[in-house]
C-alpha positions as a Markdown table, in Angstrom:
| # | Residue | x | y | z |
|---|---|---|---|---|
| 1 | Met | 105.2 | 102.4 | 41.7 |
| 2 | Lys | 106.0 | 100.1 | 44.2 |
| 3 | Arg | 107.1 | 96.7 | 42.9 |
| 4 | Val | 105.8 | 94.0 | 46.2 |
| 5 | Leu | 106.6 | 90.3 | 45.4 |
| 6 | Ile | 104.0 | 87.6 | 46.5 |
| 7 | Thr | 105.0 | 83.8 | 46.7 |
| 8 | Gly | 102.0 | 81.5 | 46.3 |
| 9 | Gly | 99.5 | 83.7 | 44.1 |
| 10 | Ser | 97.7 | 81.4 | 42.8 |
| 11 | Arg | 94.7 | 80.4 | 45.7 |
| 12 | Gly | 93.6 | 81.2 | 49.1 |
| 13 | Leu | 95.5 | 84.4 | 50.5 |
| 14 | Gly | 97.5 | 84.7 | 48.3 |
| 15 | Leu | 95.3 | 85.0 | 45.1 |
| 16 | Glu | 93.6 | 87.9 | 47.3 |
| 17 | Leu | 96.4 | 89.3 | 48.0 |
| 18 | Cys | 97.8 | 90.0 | 44.9 |
| 19 | Arg | 94.3 | 91.5 | 44.3 |
| 20 | Gln | 93.5 | 93.7 | 46.7 |
| 21 | Leu | 97.8 | 94.9 | 45.9 |
| 22 | Ala | 97.0 | 95.7 | 42.5 |
| 23 | Ala | 94.2 | 97.8 | 43.0 |
| 24 | Glu | 95.7 | 99.8 | 45.9 |
| 25 | Gly | 98.6 | 100.4 | 43.1 |
| 26 | Trp | 101.1 | 98.1 | 43.3 |
| 27 | Gln | 103.1 | 96.0 | 40.4 |
| 28 | Val | 102.2 | 92.9 | 41.9 |
| 29 | Leu | 104.9 | 90.3 | 40.8 |
| 30 | Thr | 103.5 | 86.7 | 41.8 |
| 31 | Val | 105.8 | 83.2 | 41.9 |
| 32 | Ser | 103.1 | 79.7 | 42.0 |
| 33 | Arg | 104.0 | 76.2 | 40.5 |
| 34 | Ser | 101.4 | 77.2 | 37.4 |
| 35 | Val | 98.4 | 79.8 | 36.8 |
| 36 | Ser | 95.2 | 78.7 | 38.3 |
| 37 | Pro | 92.4 | 79.7 | 36.5 |
| 38 | Glu | 91.4 | 81.9 | 39.1 |
| 39 | Leu | 95.3 | 83.8 | 39.0 |
| 40 | Ala | 94.2 | 83.9 | 35.3 |
| 41 | Ala | 91.5 | 85.4 | 35.0 |
| 42 | Leu | 92.7 | 87.9 | 37.7 |
| 43 | Met | 95.9 | 88.6 | 35.4 |
| 44 | Ala | 93.4 | 89.3 | 32.7 |
| 45 | Glu | 91.6 | 92.0 | 34.8 |
| 46 | Ser | 94.2 | 93.8 | 36.1 |
| 47 | Arg | 95.5 | 94.5 | 32.7 |
| 48 | Gly | 99.4 | 94.5 | 33.1 |
| 49 | Arg | 98.8 | 94.9 | 36.7 |
| 50 | Ile | 100.3 | 91.4 | 37.6 |
| 51 | Glu | 103.0 | 89.3 | 36.4 |
| 52 | His | 103.1 | 85.7 | 37.6 |
| 53 | Tyr | 106.5 | 83.3 | 37.0 |
| 54 | Pro | 107.0 | 79.6 | 37.7 |
| 55 | Ala | 108.9 | 78.1 | 40.3 |
| 56 | Asp | 108.1 | 74.7 | 42.5 |
| 57 | Phe | 109.5 | 74.8 | 46.4 |
| 58 | Ser | 109.4 | 71.5 | 46.9 |
| 59 | Lys | 112.3 | 71.0 | 44.8 |
| 60 | Pro | 115.6 | 72.3 | 46.1 |
| 61 | Asp | 117.2 | 74.6 | 43.0 |
| 62 | Ser | 113.6 | 76.5 | 42.4 |
| 63 | Ala | 113.9 | 78.8 | 44.8 |
| 64 | Ala | 117.7 | 79.3 | 44.1 |
| 65 | Ser | 117.6 | 79.8 | 40.6 |
| 66 | Leu | 114.0 | 82.2 | 41.4 |
| 67 | Ala | 116.5 | 84.5 | 43.7 |
| 68 | Gly | 118.8 | 84.9 | 40.4 |
| 69 | Glu | 116.7 | 86.5 | 38.4 |
| 70 | Ala | 116.9 | 90.0 | 38.3 |
| 71 | Arg | 113.7 | 91.0 | 37.0 |
| 72 | Val | 112.1 | 89.0 | 39.1 |
| 73 | Ile | 114.5 | 90.4 | 42.7 |
| 74 | Glu | 115.0 | 93.7 | 42.1 |
| 75 | Gly | 113.5 | 96.5 | 42.3 |
| 76 | Leu | 111.2 | 95.3 | 45.3 |
| 77 | Asp | 109.6 | 98.3 | 47.7 |
| 78 | Gly | 107.8 | 94.9 | 49.7 |
| 79 | Phe | 108.0 | 91.0 | 49.4 |
| 80 | Val | 105.4 | 88.9 | 50.9 |
| 81 | Ala | 106.5 | 84.7 | 52.0 |
| 82 | Asn | 103.3 | 83.6 | 51.6 |
| 83 | Ala | 103.5 | 80.1 | 49.6 |
| 84 | Ala | 102.9 | 77.2 | 52.0 |
| 85 | Ile | 102.4 | 73.5 | 52.6 |
| 86 | Gly | 101.3 | 71.4 | 55.4 |
| 87 | Thr | 99.9 | 68.2 | 55.9 |
| 88 | Glu | 98.2 | 66.8 | 58.5 |
| 89 | Gly | 99.5 | 63.8 | 60.9 |
| 90 | Leu | 100.7 | 63.3 | 64.1 |
| 91 | Leu | 104.9 | 63.5 | 64.1 |
| 92 | Thr | 105.3 | 59.2 | 64.6 |
| 93 | Leu | 102.9 | 59.0 | 61.5 |
| 94 | Ser | 105.1 | 61.2 | 59.0 |
| 95 | Pro | 107.3 | 60.5 | 56.6 |
| 96 | Glu | 110.8 | 62.2 | 56.9 |
| 97 | Ala | 110.5 | 63.0 | 52.5 |
| 98 | Ala | 107.2 | 65.1 | 53.6 |
| 99 | Ile | 108.7 | 66.7 | 56.8 |
| 100 | Arg | 111.8 | 67.5 | 54.7 |
| 101 | Glu | 109.7 | 68.6 | 51.5 |
| 102 | Thr | 107.4 | 71.3 | 54.6 |
| 103 | Phe | 110.3 | 72.7 | 55.5 |
| 104 | Glu | 111.9 | 73.6 | 51.9 |
| 105 | Val | 108.6 | 75.0 | 50.9 |
| 106 | Asn | 107.7 | 77.0 | 54.3 |
| 107 | Val | 111.4 | 77.8 | 55.3 |
| 108 | Ile | 114.3 | 77.5 | 53.2 |
| 109 | Ala | 112.4 | 78.8 | 49.7 |
| 110 | Pro | 111.4 | 82.3 | 52.3 |
| 111 | Met | 115.2 | 82.5 | 53.2 |
| 112 | Leu | 116.8 | 82.6 | 50.6 |
| 113 | Leu | 114.6 | 84.4 | 48.3 |
| 114 | Ala | 114.7 | 86.8 | 51.2 |
| 115 | Arg | 119.0 | 86.9 | 51.1 |
| 116 | Gln | 117.9 | 88.3 | 47.7 |
| 117 | Val | 115.8 | 90.8 | 48.1 |
| 118 | Val | 117.3 | 92.5 | 51.2 |
| 119 | Lys | 120.4 | 92.7 | 48.8 |
| 120 | Gly | 118.3 | 94.5 | 46.4 |
| 121 | Met | 116.4 | 96.6 | 49.1 |
| 122 | Leu | 119.8 | 97.7 | 50.8 |
| 123 | Gly | 120.5 | 99.8 | 47.2 |
| 124 | Arg | 117.0 | 101.7 | 47.6 |
| 125 | Gly | 117.0 | 102.0 | 50.9 |
| 126 | Gly | 114.1 | 100.1 | 52.2 |
| 127 | Gly | 111.6 | 98.5 | 51.7 |
| 128 | Ser | 109.0 | 96.3 | 54.0 |
| 129 | Leu | 109.2 | 92.3 | 54.5 |
| 130 | Val | 106.1 | 90.3 | 55.1 |
| 131 | Phe | 106.2 | 86.4 | 56.5 |
| 132 | Val | 103.0 | 84.8 | 56.2 |
| 133 | Ser | 103.0 | 82.4 | 59.7 |
| 134 | Ser | 100.3 | 80.8 | 61.4 |
| 135 | Val | 99.2 | 81.1 | 64.8 |
| 136 | Val | 100.0 | 77.4 | 65.9 |
| 137 | Ala | 103.7 | 78.5 | 66.2 |
| 138 | Arg | 102.8 | 79.9 | 69.0 |
| 139 | Thr | 99.7 | 78.1 | 70.6 |
| 140 | Gly | 100.4 | 74.8 | 69.0 |
| 141 | Phe | 97.8 | 72.2 | 67.8 |
| 142 | Ser | 98.0 | 68.1 | 67.4 |
| 143 | Gly | 98.3 | 66.8 | 64.2 |
| 144 | Leu | 100.5 | 69.7 | 63.1 |
| 145 | Ser | 103.7 | 70.0 | 64.8 |
| 146 | Val | 105.8 | 69.6 | 61.4 |
| 147 | Tyr | 104.0 | 73.5 | 59.7 |
| 148 | Ala | 103.8 | 74.8 | 63.6 |
| 149 | Ala | 107.7 | 74.0 | 63.5 |
| 150 | Thr | 108.3 | 76.1 | 60.5 |
| 151 | Lys | 106.0 | 78.8 | 61.3 |
| 152 | Gly | 107.9 | 79.3 | 64.2 |
| 153 | Ala | 111.1 | 79.8 | 62.3 |
| 154 | Leu | 109.4 | 82.3 | 60.1 |
| 155 | Leu | 108.8 | 84.2 | 64.0 |
| 156 | Ser | 112.7 | 83.8 | 64.8 |
| 157 | Phe | 113.9 | 84.9 | 61.4 |
| 158 | Ser | 111.5 | 87.7 | 61.1 |
| 159 | Arg | 112.6 | 89.2 | 64.5 |
| 160 | Cys | 115.8 | 88.8 | 63.5 |
| 161 | Leu | 115.8 | 90.7 | 59.9 |
| 162 | Ala | 114.7 | 93.4 | 61.6 |
| 163 | Arg | 117.3 | 93.9 | 64.1 |
| 164 | Glu | 120.0 | 93.6 | 61.2 |
| 165 | Tyr | 118.5 | 95.8 | 59.2 |
| 166 | Gly | 116.3 | 97.7 | 60.8 |
| 167 | Glu | 118.8 | 100.9 | 60.5 |
| 168 | Arg | 118.9 | 100.6 | 57.2 |
| 169 | Gly | 115.2 | 101.7 | 56.5 |
| 170 | Ile | 114.2 | 98.0 | 56.1 |
| 171 | Arg | 111.0 | 96.6 | 58.1 |
| 172 | Ser | 110.5 | 93.2 | 58.5 |
| 173 | Asn | 106.9 | 91.8 | 60.4 |
| 174 | Cys | 104.9 | 88.6 | 60.6 |
| 175 | Val | 101.2 | 87.8 | 59.9 |
| 176 | Leu | 99.5 | 85.2 | 62.1 |
| 177 | Pro | 96.3 | 83.9 | 60.5 |
| 178 | Gly | 94.1 | 81.8 | 62.7 |
| 179 | Phe | 92.4 | 78.8 | 60.3 |
| 180 | Leu | 91.1 | 79.8 | 57.3 |
| 181 | Asp | 88.9 | 78.4 | 55.4 |
| 182 | Thr | 91.4 | 77.5 | 52.4 |
| 183 | Glu | 92.1 | 74.4 | 50.3 |
| 184 | Met | 94.9 | 73.8 | 52.4 |
| 185 | Ser | 92.3 | 73.7 | 55.7 |
| 186 | Ser | 89.9 | 71.5 | 53.5 |
| 187 | Ser | 91.2 | 67.9 | 54.5 |
| 188 | Leu | 89.7 | 68.7 | 57.8 |
| 189 | Gly | 87.2 | 67.1 | 59.1 |
| 190 | Glu | 83.4 | 68.3 | 60.4 |
| 191 | Asp | 84.8 | 67.7 | 63.7 |
| 192 | Gln | 87.5 | 68.8 | 63.8 |
| 193 | Arg | 86.2 | 72.5 | 61.9 |
| 194 | Glu | 83.6 | 72.4 | 64.8 |
| 195 | Arg | 85.7 | 72.2 | 67.5 |
| 196 | Ile | 88.1 | 75.0 | 66.5 |
| 197 | Arg | 85.3 | 77.1 | 65.4 |
| 198 | Arg | 84.3 | 76.7 | 69.4 |
| 199 | Arg | 87.6 | 77.8 | 70.3 |
| 200 | Ile | 87.6 | 81.0 | 68.2 |
| 201 | Pro | 84.7 | 84.0 | 69.8 |
| 202 | Leu | 83.8 | 85.2 | 65.9 |
| 203 | Lys | 82.5 | 82.3 | 66.0 |
| 204 | Arg | 84.2 | 81.4 | 62.7 |
| 205 | Leu | 86.7 | 80.5 | 60.3 |
| 206 | Gly | 89.1 | 82.9 | 58.9 |
| 207 | Ala | 88.4 | 83.8 | 55.3 |
| 208 | Pro | 91.5 | 85.1 | 53.0 |
| 209 | Arg | 89.8 | 88.2 | 52.5 |
| 210 | Asp | 90.4 | 88.5 | 56.8 |
| 211 | Val | 94.1 | 88.9 | 56.7 |
| 212 | Val | 94.9 | 90.7 | 53.2 |
| 213 | Gly | 94.1 | 94.1 | 55.1 |
| 214 | Ala | 97.0 | 93.1 | 57.7 |
| 215 | Val | 99.2 | 92.4 | 54.8 |
| 216 | Ser | 98.9 | 95.5 | 53.4 |
| 217 | Tyr | 98.7 | 97.5 | 56.6 |
| 218 | Leu | 102.6 | 95.8 | 57.4 |
| 219 | Leu | 103.7 | 97.0 | 53.7 |
| 220 | Ser | 102.4 | 100.9 | 53.8 |
| 221 | Asp | 103.9 | 103.3 | 54.8 |
| 222 | Ala | 101.3 | 103.5 | 57.6 |
| 223 | Ala | 104.2 | 101.1 | 59.1 |
| 224 | Arg | 106.7 | 102.8 | 58.8 |
| 225 | Tyr | 107.5 | 102.3 | 62.5 |
| 226 | Val | 106.5 | 98.3 | 63.1 |
| 227 | Thr | 109.2 | 96.7 | 63.2 |
| 228 | Gly | 109.7 | 92.6 | 64.7 |
| 229 | Ala | 105.6 | 93.0 | 65.2 |
| 230 | Glu | 103.6 | 89.5 | 65.2 |
| 231 | Leu | 99.8 | 90.7 | 63.9 |
| 232 | Val | 97.6 | 88.0 | 65.0 |
| 233 | Val | 94.0 | 87.3 | 62.6 |
| 234 | Asp | 92.5 | 84.6 | 64.5 |
| 235 | Gly | 89.3 | 86.5 | 65.5 |
| 236 | Gly | 90.3 | 85.8 | 68.9 |
| 237 | Met | 91.1 | 82.4 | 69.3 |
| 238 | Thr | 94.6 | 82.7 | 71.3 |
| 239 | Ala | 92.6 | 85.7 | 73.3 |
C-alpha cells in the first residue's frame, strides 16, 4: 500500500485530500495542530487508513522535530505540503511577528519536511511531491503580499527540486488553487467576495473538492512524466 504524508489535514482542502486519497487506497498520514471533529469522524470511518500526528508549524522546532520522526517520514511514496496560514492586510500594517510566522508555516516547514522526505524517497527509488501554492503567487492581490510571497517561494522551490532529483525518480509539482470557500477565506467581506466572483469565469469561489483531483493526479502514476509543473485550478480567474 502506498503511503502519503499530508500536512494541514484537519480542515478545508487537507481534510478533503485525506478523504479522497484514503478512498483511492493510500495509507494517509496527516499532520495538524489538533484533530478536528471532522477529521476524527473521517479517521473512524477509514478503519486505519488515516493516521494523525500533532505538530504546530508556527513553532520553529516543530517541523524539524516531525522531520526526525522515522515513523512519519520513512517509507513515503507521496508528500503533499498543504498546511498554510494567511492573514489579510497591507504590508505596512503587518506586524513583524505575523510576517515571520507566515513564512515559518508556509515555507520553512515544507522545506524541512521535504528535505527528509526526499532522503527517504531516494532510497526507495522515487516518489511524488506536491506543493499547494496559490494563484496569488502569479497574479498578485491587494492585501495578500506576505501570503503571496510565501506561495511564490513554493513555486521556485518545487521547480528546483524537479531539476535536482528528477533523474532519481522523484517528481515535484505545484497545484495553484484560486480562491476557495474555506475557513481561511471566511474573513473576506461580502463585497470582497463579490469582486472575486466577478473575476472568475465560472462565477463562484472554488470548493476543496474542486482541487483534490489535481493533487491526486500529480501523485499518481498517470502523471509519471509530469514534473516541475504548475497546475492551476482557479475557475478560469487567471485565463
